[in-house]
N, C-alpha and C positions, 0 to 999 in steps of 0.2 A: 450623419449616417454611421461614421466610424464609432461613435459613442454607443450606438445600438448594437453593432456587430461585434465589437471587440470583447465585451463581457461574455457573449454567447460563445464566441470562438475560444476564448480562454477556458470557459467551463467545459466545453467539448474536449479540448486537448488535454486538460487536467484529468477529466474522467477517463479518457482513453489510456492514460498511463496506468491507472489502477485496474482498469478492465483487463488490459494485456498482462499486467503482473499477476493478477488473480488467476487468469486463464493459464498462464505459464506454470503457476504453482499447481494447478489442478491437473495439467497434463504431465507434469514431472513430479508427482506426489512423493514417491519414495525417495528420490534424490534430494528433494527439498527438505523432507523430514530428516534425512540423514545429516544434511547441512545444519539444520537447526539443532539436532542432538549433539553435533560436533562442537557447537558453541555453548554446550552445557545446559540447554533448555530441557526441563523435565516435561514429560508428556508431549513430546514434539508433535505427534500425530493430532492430538486434540488442539494444540495451539495452531497447527497448520490449517486445520478445518476452520477455526475462528478467523485466521488471516484471510483465507479464501473468501469466506462470507463477507468480511469487512471490505476487502478490495473489490471483489466482483459486485457484491450488493451495493456498496457505497458508490462505486464507480457508475453503475447503471442508474442509481438514484440521481447522481449528479448529472449524468447525460440526459436523462428524461426530465429533470427538473422537479421530480417528485420528492418532497421533503428534503430538498437539496441542502438546507442549512443543517439539518440533523445528520445527514450523510457526511457533510464536510466536517462537522464536529467530531463524529465517530472516527473518521479517517485521521484527523489531527491528533486525537487522543491515542489512537493506535500507533501513529508514527513516533511518538515520544519514546516509549520503551524500545521499539524496534531500532530506532537510531542509536540509542545508548548501548544496546546489546550487540548489534552487528557492525557498528562503525566505531571502532576503538580509536578515538582521537589521540589518546595519550600514547599509544604505541606507534603512531605514524611519525615519520621523520619530517622535519621542516625542510622546505626547499632550499637549495644551496644558493 
């Protein structure tokens, strides 16, 4: 039974991360756009709309199971540049 429930629970929980993140970007649009611009992204408003579409749309697609593989691939490809731009691993200090 756990083999049937675990993948569904994982997909739901993963989807909720992106749905909440996309909704947060939508409700705090100007602040998020300013944060993106502060990181040197050009056309921050356009990129923010694309981020919201990918996170909310992809998250809902994952949650509903509608073209879930396409949604997962889109989110995966989206996360690569986002991780590189917003998580500067070279600037972080190693733990003592």
